All heavy atoms as a GROMACS GRO file, in nm:
protein
  584
    1MET      N    1   0.083  -0.117   0.003
    1MET     CA    2  -0.002   0.000  -0.004
    1MET      C    3   0.091   0.125   0.005
    1MET      O    4   0.179   0.133   0.071
    1MET     CB    5  -0.095   0.006   0.123
    1MET     CG    6  -0.176   0.132   0.137
    1MET     SD    7  -0.302   0.107   0.248
    1MET     CE    8  -0.244   0.217   0.383
    2CYS      N    9   0.046   0.219  -0.080
    2CYS     CA   10   0.127   0.350  -0.088
    2CYS      C   11   0.044   0.460  -0.018
    2CYS      O   12  -0.082   0.454  -0.034
    2CYS     CB   13   0.160   0.387  -0.236
    2CYS     SG   14   0.267   0.264  -0.313
    3LEU      N   15   0.122   0.545   0.042
    3LEU     CA   16   0.046   0.662   0.102
    3LEU      C   17   0.116   0.800   0.056
    3LEU      O   18   0.238   0.812   0.073
    3LEU     CB   19   0.046   0.654   0.255
    3LEU     CG   20  -0.017   0.776   0.328
    3LEU    CD1   21  -0.173   0.760   0.297
    3LEU    CD2   22   0.009   0.747   0.473
    4ALA      N   23   0.043   0.870   0.003
    4ALA     CA   24   0.092   1.015  -0.037
    4ALA      C   25   0.012   1.119   0.048
    4ALA      O   26  -0.114   1.103   0.060
    4ALA     CB   27   0.072   1.038  -0.189
    5LEU      N   28   0.071   1.219   0.084
    5LEU     CA   29   0.013   1.322   0.175
    5LEU      C   30   0.013   1.454   0.116
    5LEU      O   31   0.119   1.494   0.053
    5LEU     CB   32   0.083   1.330   0.309
    5LEU     CG   33   0.081   1.204   0.389
    5LEU    CD1   34   0.173   1.208   0.513
    5LEU    CD2   35  -0.057   1.161   0.428
    6PRO      N   36  -0.092   1.531   0.135
    6PRO     CA   37  -0.093   1.674   0.076
    6PRO      C   38   0.000   1.759   0.178
    6PRO      O   39   0.001   1.748   0.300
    6PRO     CB   40  -0.225   1.722   0.082
    6PRO     CG   41  -0.295   1.632   0.189
    6PRO     CD   42  -0.224   1.505   0.187
    7ALA      N   43   0.084   1.846   0.115
    7ALA     CA   44   0.175   1.928   0.201
    7ALA      C   45   0.184   2.067   0.125
    7ALA      O   46   0.176   2.066   0.008
    7ALA     CB   47   0.309   1.874   0.216
    8ARG      N   48   0.197   2.168   0.206
    8ARG     CA   49   0.200   2.307   0.151
    8ARG      C   50   0.340   2.340   0.113
    8ARG      O   51   0.432   2.318   0.190
    8ARG     CB   52   0.143   2.409   0.246
    8ARG     CG   53   0.125   2.551   0.184
    8ARG     CD   54   0.035   2.637   0.273
    8ARG     NE   55   0.094   2.650   0.405
    8ARG     CZ   56   0.177   2.740   0.446
    8ARG    NH1   57   0.218   2.830   0.372
    8ARG    NH2   58   0.214   2.740   0.579
    9LEU      N   59   0.368   2.392  -0.006
    9LEU     CA   60   0.502   2.430  -0.054
    9LEU      C   61   0.529   2.562   0.010
    9LEU      O   62   0.465   2.667   0.003
    9LEU     CB   63   0.497   2.437  -0.201
    9LEU     CG   64   0.635   2.428  -0.267
    9LEU    CD1   65   0.639   2.375  -0.406
    9LEU    CD2   66   0.700   2.573  -0.283
   10ILE      N   67   0.645   2.564   0.094
   10ILE     CA   68   0.689   2.689   0.163
   10ILE      C   69   0.788   2.765   0.089
   10ILE      O   70   0.782   2.882   0.080
   10ILE     CB   71   0.753   2.637   0.297
   10ILE    CG1   72   0.650   2.566   0.380
   10ILE    CG2   73   0.804   2.762   0.374
   10ILE    CD1   74   0.519   2.648   0.421
   11GLU      N   75   0.879   2.688   0.022
   11GLU     CA   76   0.985   2.765  -0.051
   11GLU      C   77   1.047   2.672  -0.160
   11GLU      O   78   1.070   2.555  -0.140
   11GLU     CB   79   1.090   2.792   0.061
   11GLU     CG   80   1.226   2.845   0.004
   11GLU     CD   81   1.325   2.877   0.108
   11GLU    OE1   82   1.310   2.832   0.235
   11GLU    OE2   83   1.439   2.921   0.087
   12ARG      N   84   1.084   2.735  -0.273
   12ARG     CA   85   1.158   2.664  -0.379
   12ARG      C   86   1.303   2.680  -0.355
   12ARG      O   87   1.344   2.785  -0.307
   12ARG     CB   88   1.117   2.721  -0.512
   12ARG     CG   89   0.986   2.707  -0.567
   12ARG     CD   90   0.944   2.561  -0.608
   12ARG     NE   91   1.038   2.504  -0.708
   12ARG     CZ   92   0.993   2.458  -0.815
   12ARG    NH1   93   0.868   2.459  -0.854
   12ARG    NH2   94   1.071   2.401  -0.905
   13CYS      N   95   1.371   2.567  -0.364
   13CYS     CA   96   1.518   2.569  -0.350
   13CYS      C   97   1.587   2.515  -0.476
   13CYS      O   98   1.623   2.408  -0.484
   13CYS     CB   99   1.560   2.477  -0.236
   13CYS     SG  100   1.467   2.503  -0.077
   14GLY      N  101   1.599   2.606  -0.570
   14GLY     CA  102   1.644   2.566  -0.701
   14GLY      C  103   1.543   2.513  -0.774
   14GLY      O  104   1.418   2.524  -0.756
   15SER      N  105   1.577   2.441  -0.891
   15SER     CA  106   1.484   2.401  -0.988
   15SER      C  107   1.406   2.276  -0.947
   15SER      O  108   1.295   2.254  -0.987
   15SER     CB  109   1.538   2.383  -1.122
   15SER     OG  110   1.645   2.292  -1.120
   16ASP      N  111   1.469   2.189  -0.878
   16ASP     CA  112   1.419   2.057  -0.846
   16ASP      C  113   1.384   2.027  -0.698
   16ASP      O  114   1.340   1.916  -0.673
   16ASP     CB  115   1.507   1.946  -0.900
   16ASP     CG  116   1.509   1.937  -1.059
   16ASP    OD1  117   1.410   1.992  -1.105
   16ASP    OD2  118   1.596   1.872  -1.112
   17ASP      N  119   1.410   2.126  -0.614
   17ASP     CA  120   1.378   2.100  -0.474
   17ASP      C  121   1.300   2.196  -0.407
   17ASP      O  122   1.291   2.315  -0.466
   17ASP     CB  123   1.518   2.087  -0.395
   17ASP     CG  124   1.603   1.965  -0.421
   17ASP    OD1  125   1.546   1.863  -0.447
   17ASP    OD2  126   1.722   1.974  -0.425
   18ALA      N  127   1.221   2.170  -0.300
   18ALA     CA  128   1.150   2.267  -0.234
   18ALA      C  129   1.132   2.214  -0.092
   18ALA      O  130   1.136   2.103  -0.062
   18ALA     CB  131   1.006   2.278  -0.304
   19VAL      N  132   1.089   2.320  -0.004
   19VAL     CA  133   1.061   2.289   0.141
   19VAL      C  134   0.905   2.285   0.144
   19VAL      O  135   0.837   2.378   0.088
   19VAL     CB  136   1.124   2.396   0.230
   19VAL    CG1  137   1.066   2.360   0.379
   19VAL    CG2  138   1.261   2.399   0.220
   20VAL      N  139   0.847   2.178   0.200
   20VAL     CA  140   0.717   2.165   0.213
   20VAL      C  141   0.688   2.155   0.377
   20VAL      O  142   0.782   2.114   0.450
   20VAL     CB  143   0.659   2.047   0.148
   20VAL    CG1  144   0.662   2.054   0.000
   20VAL    CG2  145   0.709   1.915   0.196
   21GLU      N  146   0.562   2.187   0.412
   21GLU     CA  147   0.535   2.165   0.555
   21GLU      C  148   0.401   2.087   0.569
   21GLU      O  149   0.308   2.104   0.488
   21GLU     CB  150   0.493   2.307   0.604
   21GLU     CG  151   0.469   2.308   0.757
   21GLU     CD  152   0.444   2.449   0.811
   21GLU    OE1  153   0.402   2.535   0.746
   21GLU    OE2  154   0.487   2.467   0.932
   22LEU      N  155   0.414   1.997   0.668
   22LEU     CA  156   0.288   1.908   0.694
   22LEU      C  157   0.282   1.894   0.838
   22LEU      O  158   0.376   1.845   0.895
   22LEU     CB  159   0.304   1.775   0.613
   22LEU     CG  160   0.196   1.671   0.663
   22LEU    CD1  161   0.062   1.733   0.613
   22LEU    CD2  162   0.220   1.540   0.587
   23GLY      N  163   0.176   1.936   0.900
   23GLY     CA  164   0.172   1.931   1.045
   23GLY      C  165   0.275   2.002   1.134
   23GLY      O  166   0.318   1.947   1.225
   24GLY      N  167   0.332   2.109   1.074
   24GLY     CA  168   0.439   2.180   1.149
   24GLY      C  169   0.573   2.126   1.125
   24GLY      O  170   0.669   2.188   1.181
   25VAL      N  171   0.583   2.024   1.046
   25VAL     CA  172   0.714   1.965   1.023
   25VAL      C  173   0.754   2.013   0.870
   25VAL      O  174   0.668   2.006   0.776
   25VAL     CB  175   0.704   1.805   1.019
   25VAL    CG1  176   0.843   1.757   0.971
   25VAL    CG2  177   0.678   1.764   1.156
   26ARG      N  178   0.860   2.058   0.858
   26ARG     CA  179   0.922   2.110   0.721
   26ARG      C  180   1.019   2.017   0.680
   26ARG      O  181   1.106   1.959   0.761
   26ARG     CB  182   0.982   2.245   0.737
   26ARG     CG  183   0.868   2.351   0.757
   26ARG     CD  184   0.926   2.487   0.769
   26ARG     NE  185   0.824   2.583   0.783
   26ARG     CZ  186   0.818   2.706   0.749
   26ARG    NH1  187   0.930   2.756   0.691
   26ARG    NH2  188   0.718   2.785   0.770
   27LYS      N  189   1.019   1.980   0.548
   27LYS     CA  190   1.110   1.878   0.482
   27LYS      C  191   1.133   1.924   0.344
   27LYS      O  192   1.050   1.985   0.269
   27LYS     CB  193   1.032   1.744   0.483
   27LYS     CG  194   1.119   1.632   0.419
   27LYS     CD  195   1.037   1.504   0.434
   27LYS     CE  196   1.110   1.388   0.362
   27LYS     NZ  197   1.238   1.356   0.422
   28THR      N  198   1.256   1.897   0.302
   28THR     CA  199   1.294   1.921   0.162
   28THR      C  200   1.256   1.807   0.079
   28THR      O  201   1.285   1.689   0.112
   28THR     CB  202   1.453   1.953   0.160
   28THR    OG1  203   1.476   2.073   0.240
   28THR    CG2  204   1.484   1.979   0.007
   29VAL      N  205   1.185   1.831  -0.028
   29VAL     CA  206   1.142   1.729  -0.121
   29VAL      C  207   1.180   1.759  -0.268
   29VAL      O  208   1.202   1.870  -0.290
   29VAL     CB  209   0.996   1.679  -0.114
   29VAL    CG1  210   0.954   1.648   0.024
   29VAL    CG2  211   0.911   1.812  -0.154
   30SER      N  212   1.176   1.665  -0.351
   30SER     CA  213   1.202   1.691  -0.495
   30SER      C  214   1.072   1.728  -0.563
   30SER      O  215   0.967   1.674  -0.530
   30SER     CB  216   1.248   1.567  -0.567
   30SER     OG  217   1.239   1.582  -0.703
   31VAL      N  218   1.078   1.837  -0.642
   31VAL     CA  219   0.958   1.891  -0.703
   31VAL      C  220   0.985   1.874  -0.863
   31VAL      O  221   0.912   1.930  -0.944
   31VAL     CB  222   0.925   2.030  -0.670
   31VAL    CG1  223   0.859   2.027  -0.544
   31VAL    CG2  224   1.039   2.128  -0.692
   32ALA      N  225   1.066   1.783  -0.901
   32ALA     CA  226   1.105   1.764  -1.043
   32ALA      C  227   0.984   1.725  -1.119
   32ALA      O  228   0.975   1.751  -1.243
   32ALA     CB  229   1.224   1.662  -1.052
   33LEU      N  230   0.891   1.646  -1.056
   33LEU     CA  231   0.771   1.594  -1.124
   33LEU      C  232   0.673   1.699  -1.140
   33LEU      O  233   0.564   1.683  -1.209
   33LEU     CB  234   0.713   1.463  -1.058
   33LEU     CG  235   0.809   1.345  -1.061
   33LEU    CD1  236   0.763   1.238  -0.982
   33LEU    CD2  237   0.841   1.311  -1.207
   34VAL      N  238   0.669   1.803  -1.069
   34VAL     CA  239   0.581   1.917  -1.072
   34VAL      C  240   0.638   2.055  -1.082
   34VAL      O  241   0.648   2.138  -0.990
   34VAL     CB  242   0.483   1.917  -0.942
   34VAL    CG1  243   0.376   1.804  -0.957
   34VAL    CG2  244   0.557   1.908  -0.813
   35PRO      N  245   0.711   2.080  -1.198
   35PRO     CA  246   0.788   2.192  -1.204
   35PRO      C  247   0.708   2.335  -1.198
   35PRO      O  248   0.758   2.432  -1.176
   35PRO     CB  249   0.845   2.179  -1.353
   35PRO     CG  250   0.756   2.080  -1.424
   35PRO     CD  251   0.697   1.997  -1.315
   36ASP      N  252   0.577   2.324  -1.228
   36ASP     CA  253   0.490   2.440  -1.209
   36ASP      C  254   0.447   2.465  -1.064
   36ASP      O  255   0.382   2.579  -1.044
   36ASP     CB  256   0.362   2.428  -1.293
   36ASP     CG  257   0.400   2.416  -1.446
   36ASP    OD1  258   0.502   2.466  -1.486
   36ASP    OD2  259   0.314   2.354  -1.520
   37ALA      N  260   0.481   2.400  -0.963
   37ALA     CA  261   0.444   2.424  -0.829
   37ALA      C  262   0.518   2.552  -0.780
   37ALA      O  263   0.630   2.570  -0.808
   37ALA     CB  264   0.479   2.298  -0.740
   38ARG      N  265   0.431   2.629  -0.702
   38ARG     CA  266   0.485   2.762  -0.653
   38ARG      C  267   0.458   2.766  -0.511
   38ARG      O  268   0.371   2.691  -0.454
   38ARG     CB  269   0.406   2.867  -0.737
   38ARG     CG  270   0.423   2.870  -0.881
   38ARG     CD  271   0.562   2.927  -0.915
   38ARG     NE  272   0.569   2.923  -1.066
   38ARG     CZ  273   0.650   2.828  -1.124
   38ARG    NH1  274   0.723   2.743  -1.059
   38ARG    NH2  275   0.663   2.831  -1.257
   39THR      N  276   0.523   2.854  -0.448
   39THR     CA  277   0.508   2.873  -0.302
   39THR      C  278   0.362   2.904  -0.273
   39THR      O  279   0.287   2.979  -0.344
   39THR     CB  280   0.592   3.005  -0.252
   39THR    OG1  281   0.730   2.985  -0.289
   39THR    CG2  282   0.563   3.032  -0.114
   40GLY      N  283   0.312   2.829  -0.169
   40GLY     CA  284   0.164   2.840  -0.138
   40GLY      C  285   0.086   2.729  -0.188
   40GLY      O  286  -0.026   2.709  -0.141
   41ASP      N  287   0.134   2.674  -0.294
   41ASP     CA  288   0.066   2.554  -0.352
   41ASP      C  289   0.057   2.433  -0.269
   41ASP      O  290   0.149   2.415  -0.179
   41ASP     CB  291   0.116   2.520  -0.485
   41ASP     CG  292   0.097   2.606  -0.601
   41ASP    OD1  293   0.009   2.691  -0.591
   41ASP    OD2  294   0.158   2.593  -0.710
   42TYR      N  295  -0.043   2.345  -0.278
   42TYR     CA  296  -0.033   2.221  -0.210
   42TYR      C  297   0.007   2.115  -0.311
   42TYR      O  298  -0.047   2.113  -0.416
   42TYR     CB  299  -0.179   2.179  -0.161
   42TYR     CG  300  -0.209   2.248  -0.024
   42TYR    CD1  301  -0.272   2.365  -0.016
   42TYR    CD2  302  -0.178   2.189   0.099
   42TYR    CE1  303  -0.294   2.430   0.090
   42TYR    CE2  304  -0.197   2.251   0.219
   42TYR     CZ  305  -0.264   2.376   0.206
   42TYR     OH  306  -0.284   2.440   0.330
   43VAL      N  307   0.096   2.018  -0.270
   43VAL     CA  308   0.143   1.913  -0.353
   43VAL      C  309   0.115   1.788  -0.281
   43VAL      O  310   0.112   1.782  -0.159
   43VAL     CB  311   0.293   1.926  -0.385
   43VAL    CG1  312   0.314   2.052  -0.476
   43VAL    CG2  313   0.384   1.935  -0.265
   44ILE      N  314   0.116   1.684  -0.351
   44ILE     CA  315   0.093   1.543  -0.295
   44ILE      C  316   0.241   1.485  -0.285
   44ILE      O  317   0.313   1.494  -0.387
   44ILE     CB  318   0.018   1.459  -0.394
   44ILE    CG1  319  -0.124   1.511  -0.396
   44ILE    CG2  320   0.016   1.307  -0.332
   44ILE    CD1  321  -0.211   1.490  -0.267
   45VAL      N  322   0.285   1.448  -0.172
   45VAL     CA  323   0.413   1.406  -0.146
   45VAL      C  324   0.417   1.248  -0.119
   45VAL      O  325   0.344   1.211  -0.030
   45VAL     CB  326   0.486   1.493  -0.025
   45VAL    CG1  327   0.632   1.420   0.008
   45VAL    CG2  328   0.489   1.624  -0.063
   46HIS      N  329   0.501   1.177  -0.180
   46HIS     CA  330   0.528   1.037  -0.168
   46HIS      C  331   0.673   1.016  -0.159
   46HIS      O  332   0.747   1.049  -0.260
   46HIS     CB  333   0.451   0.962  -0.269
   46HIS     CG  334   0.476   0.809  -0.268
   46HIS    ND1  335   0.428   0.738  -0.161
   46HIS    CD2  336   0.542   0.728  -0.351
   46HIS    CE1  337   0.457   0.613  -0.175
   46HIS    NE2  338   0.536   0.604  -0.290
   47VAL      N  339   0.723   0.957  -0.052
   47VAL     CA  340   0.867   0.921  -0.035
   47VAL      C  341   0.963   1.025  -0.078
   47VAL      O  342   1.050   0.994  -0.162
   47VAL     CB  343   0.902   0.786  -0.094
   47VAL    CG1  344   0.905   0.670   0.007
   47VAL    CG2  345   0.826   0.744  -0.214
   48GLY      N  346   0.936   1.145  -0.037
   48GLY     CA  347   1.033   1.253  -0.059
   48GLY      C  348   1.019   1.320  -0.195
   48GLY      O  349   1.105   1.396  -0.235
   49HIS      N  350   0.910   1.291  -0.275
   49HIS     CA  351   0.887   1.349  -0.403
   49HIS      C  352   0.752   1.407  -0.418
   49HIS      O  353   0.654   1.325  -0.382
   49HIS     CB  354   0.910   1.235  -0.517
   49HIS     CG  355   1.046   1.184  -0.526
   49HIS    ND1  356   1.144   1.239  -0.600
   49HIS    CD2  357   1.098   1.072  -0.469
   49HIS    CE1  358   1.255   1.168  -0.589
   49HIS    NE2  359   1.232   1.076  -0.502
   50ALA      N  360   0.731   1.528  -0.468
   50ALA     CA  361   0.613   1.582  -0.486
   50ALA      C  362   0.570   1.518  -0.623
   50ALA      O  363   0.633   1.523  -0.720
   50ALA     CB  364   0.615   1.728  -0.501
   51ILE      N  365   0.451   1.449  -0.626
   51ILE     CA  366   0.411   1.378  -0.754
   51ILE      C  367   0.290   1.441  -0.815
   51ILE      O  368   0.248   1.399  -0.916
   51ILE     CB  369   0.377   1.230  -0.714
   51ILE    CG1  370   0.263   1.227  -0.609
   51ILE    CG2  371   0.500   1.152  -0.669
   51ILE    CD1  372   0.229   1.072  -0.586
   52GLY      N  373   0.243   1.551  -0.760
   52GLY     CA  374   0.124   1.622  -0.829
   52GLY      C  375   0.081   1.743  -0.746
   52GLY      O  376   0.110   1.755  -0.632
   53LEU      N  377   0.002   1.828  -0.802
   53LEU     CA  378  -0.060   1.933  -0.739
   53LEU      C  379  -0.195   1.895  -0.695
   53LEU      O  380  -0.264   1.799  -0.760
   53LEU     CB  381  -0.068   2.045  -0.831
   53LEU     CG  382   0.056   2.131  -0.870
   53LEU    CD1  383   0.033   2.219  -0.984
   53LEU    CD2  384   0.113   2.206  -0.758
   54ILE      N  385  -0.248   1.961  -0.583
   54ILE     CA  386  -0.378   1.924  -0.526
   54ILE      C  387  -0.453   2.064  -0.504
   54ILE      O  388  -0.389   2.161  -0.458
   54ILE     CB  389  -0.374   1.836  -0.414
   54ILE    CG1  390  -0.515   1.798  -0.364
   54ILE    CG2  391  -0.303   1.906  -0.302
   54ILE    CD1  392  -0.520   1.682  -0.265
   55ASP      N  393  -0.573   2.052  -0.533
   55ASP     CA  394  -0.655   2.170  -0.499
   55ASP      C  395  -0.657   2.209  -0.358
   55ASP      O  396  -0.661   2.121  -0.275
   55ASP     CB  397  -0.810   2.133  -0.544
   55ASP     CG  398  -0.907   2.252  -0.507
   55ASP    OD1  399  -0.899   2.350  -0.577
   55ASP    OD2  400  -0.976   2.228  -0.407
   56PRO      N  401  -0.638   2.338  -0.324
   56PRO     CA  402  -0.619   2.377  -0.185
   56PRO      C  403  -0.738   2.325  -0.094
   56PRO      O  404  -0.719   2.293   0.028
   56PRO     CB  405  -0.617   2.535  -0.179
   56PRO     CG  406  -0.560   2.561  -0.323
   56PRO     CD  407  -0.619   2.455  -0.416
   57ALA      N  408  -0.863   2.346  -0.139
   57ALA     CA  409  -0.982   2.296  -0.058
   57ALA      C  410  -0.973   2.147  -0.033
   57ALA      O  411  -1.000   2.106   0.080
   57ALA     CB  412  -1.118   2.340  -0.128
   58GLU      N  413  -0.940   2.078  -0.135
   58GLU     CA  414  -0.925   1.922  -0.114
   58GLU      C  415  -0.819   1.904  -0.014
   58GLU      O  416  -0.822   1.806   0.065
   58GLU     CB  417  -0.896   1.850  -0.250
   58GLU     CG  418  -0.894   1.705  -0.247
   58GLU     CD  419  -1.025   1.640  -0.204
   58GLU    OE1  420  -1.140   1.702  -0.217
   58GLU    OE2  421  -1.023   1.523  -0.136
   59ALA      N  422  -0.701   1.970  -0.033
   59ALA     CA  423  -0.589   1.944   0.064
   59ALA      C  424  -0.630   1.971   0.212
   59ALA      O  425  -0.596   1.891   0.294
   59ALA     CB  426  -0.476   2.029   0.022
   60GLU      N  427  -0.704   2.075   0.227
   60GLU     CA  428  -0.747   2.112   0.371
   60GLU      C  429  -0.846   2.012   0.413
   60GLU      O  430  -0.840   1.975   0.532
   60GLU     CB  431  -0.816   2.254   0.357
   60GLU     CG  432  -0.717   2.365   0.339
   60GLU     CD  433  -0.619   2.388   0.449
   60GLU    OE1  434  -0.641   2.346   0.557
   60GLU    OE2  435  -0.512   2.450   0.421
   61ARG      N  436  -0.936   1.961   0.336
   61ARG     CA  437  -1.030   1.858   0.378
   61ARG      C  438  -0.948   1.736   0.411
   61ARG      O  439  -0.984   1.665   0.516
   61ARG     CB  440  -1.132   1.830   0.269
   61ARG     CG  441  -1.250   1.930   0.260
   61ARG     CD  442  -1.352   1.878   0.173
   61ARG     NE  443  -1.312   1.852   0.039
   61ARG     CZ  444  -1.316   1.948  -0.067
   61ARG    NH1  445  -1.350   2.066  -0.030
   61ARG    NH2  446  -1.280   1.913  -0.191
   62THR      N  447  -0.866   1.694   0.336
   62THR     CA  448  -0.776   1.570   0.363
   62THR      C  449  -0.701   1.585   0.494
   62THR      O  450  -0.701   1.497   0.580
   62THR     CB  451  -0.691   1.539   0.242
   62THR    OG1  452  -0.759   1.528   0.137
   62THR    CG2  453  -0.609   1.416   0.277
   63LEU      N  454  -0.640   1.698   0.511
   63LEU     CA  455  -0.555   1.734   0.623
   63LEU      C  456  -0.650   1.728   0.746
   63LEU      O  457  -0.618   1.670   0.861
   63LEU     CB  458  -0.479   1.854   0.619
   63LEU     CG  459  -0.369   1.842   0.515
   63LEU    CD1  460  -0.303   1.984   0.498
   63LEU    CD2  461  -0.246   1.745   0.550
   64ALA      N  462  -0.764   1.778   0.741
   64ALA     CA  463  -0.867   1.783   0.859
   64ALA      C  464  -0.907   1.640   0.887
   64ALA      O  465  -0.918   1.604   1.013
   64ALA     CB  466  -0.984   1.868   0.812
   65LEU      N  467  -0.926   1.548   0.788
   65LEU     CA  468  -0.960   1.408   0.812
   65LEU      C  469  -0.842   1.339   0.894
   65LEU      O  470  -0.867   1.268   0.980
   65LEU     CB  471  -0.986   1.340   0.692
   65LEU     CG  472  -1.126   1.373   0.627
   65LEU    CD1  473  -1.134   1.312   0.488
   65LEU    CD2  474  -1.242   1.319   0.716
   66PHE      N  475  -0.718   1.376   0.850
   66PHE     CA  476  -0.612   1.306   0.918
   66PHE      C  477  -0.604   1.354   1.062
   66PHE      O  478  -0.570   1.278   1.156
   66PHE     CB  479  -0.470   1.338   0.844
   66PHE     CG  480  -0.450   1.258   0.724
   66PHE    CD1  481  -0.412   1.317   0.609
   66PHE    CD2  482  -0.466   1.114   0.723
   66PHE    CE1  483  -0.393   1.225   0.488
   66PHE    CE2  484  -0.438   1.027   0.620
   66PHE     CZ  485  -0.411   1.097   0.497
   67ALA      N  486  -0.624   1.483   1.086
   67ALA     CA  487  -0.622   1.543   1.223
   67ALA      C  488  -0.731   1.472   1.306
   67ALA      O  489  -0.708   1.430   1.425
   67ALA     CB  490  -0.638   1.689   1.227
   68GLN      N  491  -0.850   1.454   1.247
   68GLN     CA  492  -0.955   1.386   1.318
   68GLN      C  493  -0.925   1.244   1.358
   68GLN      O  494  -0.946   1.205   1.471
   68GLN     CB  495  -1.094   1.385   1.246
   68GLN     CG  496  -1.212   1.346   1.310
   68GLN     CD  497  -1.245   1.411   1.438
   68GLN    OE1  498  -1.247   1.538   1.432
   68GLN    NE2  499  -1.265   1.356   1.554
   69LEU      N  500  -0.866   1.175   1.254
   69LEU     CA  501  -0.827   1.032   1.284
   69LEU      C  502  -0.721   1.028   1.396
   69LEU      O  503  -0.731   0.936   1.483
   69LEU     CB  504  -0.764   0.971   1.157
   69LEU     CG  505  -0.856   0.938   1.051
   69LEU    CD1  506  -0.795   0.895   0.923
   69LEU    CD2  507  -0.953   0.820   1.102
   70GLN      N  508  -0.633   1.124   1.403
   70GLN     CA  509  -0.523   1.131   1.506
   70GLN      C  510  -0.585   1.154   1.642
   70GLN      O  511  -0.555   1.090   1.737
   70GLN     CB  512  -0.417   1.229   1.477
   70GLN     CG  513  -0.312   1.224   1.571
   70GLN     CD  514  -0.197   1.330   1.537
   70GLN    OE1  515  -0.225   1.416   1.456
   70GLN    NE2  516  -0.080   1.316   1.599
   71GLN      N  517  -0.696   1.237   1.645
   71GLN     CA  518  -0.754   1.256   1.774
   71GLN      C  519  -0.844   1.139   1.815
   71GLN      O  520  -0.854   1.111   1.937
   71GLN     CB  521  -0.856   1.378   1.763
   71GLN     CG  522  -0.787   1.509   1.752
   71GLN     CD  523  -0.886   1.626   1.742
   71GLN    OE1  524  -0.996   1.609   1.696
   71GLN    NE2  525  -0.840   1.748   1.769
   72ASP      N  526  -0.895   1.066   1.727
   72ASP     CA  527  -0.987   0.944   1.755
   72ASP      C  528  -0.908   0.830   1.792
   72ASP      O  529  -0.955   0.728   1.847
   72ASP     CB  530  -1.079   0.918   1.640
   72ASP     CG  531  -1.179   1.034   1.625
   72ASP    OD1  532  -1.190   1.115   1.717
   72ASP    OD2  533  -1.246   1.034   1.519
   73THR      N  534  -0.769   0.822   1.765
   73THR     CA  535  -0.689   0.702   1.778
   73THR      C  536  -0.620   0.710   1.914
   73THR      O  537  -0.554   0.815   1.950
   73THR     CB  538  -0.572   0.699   1.671
   73THR    OG1  539  -0.640   0.693   1.544
   73THR    CG2  540  -0.499   0.569   1.693
   74PRO      N  541  -0.642   0.606   1.998
   74PRO     CA  542  -0.572   0.610   2.131
   74PRO      C  543  -0.424   0.607   2.112
   74PRO      O  544  -0.373   0.542   2.033
   74PRO     CB  545  -0.624   0.484   2.199
   74PRO     CG  546  -0.740   0.434   2.107
   74PRO     CD  547  -0.720   0.486   1.989
   75GLN      N  548  -0.363   0.691   2.198
   75GLN     CA  549  -0.213   0.696   2.196
   75GLN      C  550  -0.166   0.591   2.295
   75GLN      O  551  -0.231   0.545   2.382
   75GLN     CB  552  -0.168   0.828   2.236
   75GLN     CG  553  -0.229   0.941   2.147
   75GLN     CD  554  -0.182   0.933   2.009
   75GLN    OE1  555  -0.068   0.915   1.980
   75GLN    NE2  556  -0.280   0.939   1.912
   76GLU      N  557  -0.038   0.540   2.283
   76GLU     CA  558   0.022   0.449   2.370
   76GLU      C  559   0.003   0.492   2.513
   76GLU      O  560  -0.009   0.411   2.599
   76GLU     CB  561   0.182   0.434   2.332
   76GLU     CG  562   0.187   0.341   2.201
   76GLU     CD  563   0.337   0.326   2.173
   76GLU    OE1  564   0.408   0.308   2.281
   76GLU    OE2  565   0.370   0.318   2.053
   77SER      N  566   0.026   0.619   2.545
   77SER     CA  567   0.026   0.661   2.676
   77SER      C  568  -0.125   0.657   2.739
   77SER      O  569  -0.146   0.654   2.852
   77SER     CB  570   0.075   0.808   2.695
   77SER     OG  571  -0.006   0.901   2.611
   78ASP      N  572  -0.221   0.644   2.640
   78ASP     CA  573  -0.365   0.646   2.694
   78ASP      C  574  -0.417   0.501   2.710
   78ASP      O  575  -0.507   0.472   2.778
   78ASP     CB  576  -0.450   0.690   2.576
   78ASP     CG  577  -0.436   0.840   2.552
   78ASP    OD1  578  -0.383   0.911   2.634
   78ASP    OD2  579  -0.469   0.891   2.443
   79ALA      N  580  -0.330   0.395   2.663
   79ALA     CA  581  -0.369   0.252   2.679
   79ALA      C  582  -0.345   0.215   2.830
   79ALA      O  583  -0.272   0.257   2.901
   79ALA     CB  584  -0.291   0.180   2.589
   0.00000   0.00000   0.00000
C-alpha cells in the first residue's frame, strides 16, 4: 500500500527541490515531477517526491480528516 500526503509548498530551493510543511514539520522534497508548483501551492508528497498538485480546498479537507483520525486514535500513553 502506498500513501501520499498533501503538503504546502513553503519555499523553492533551486529548480528541483522545495521545502514543504505538513503538520508543523518542514522537509525538503524533490519537485522535479511538478515543475509548475509555486510557493503556497499544495502538492501530494510520496517518499520525498512531490508527485502532483492538489486543489487547496481538497488538501485542507484531507488534512482535517487526518487530524480527526489522530484525535480519535488512542495513543500509547492512553492505553
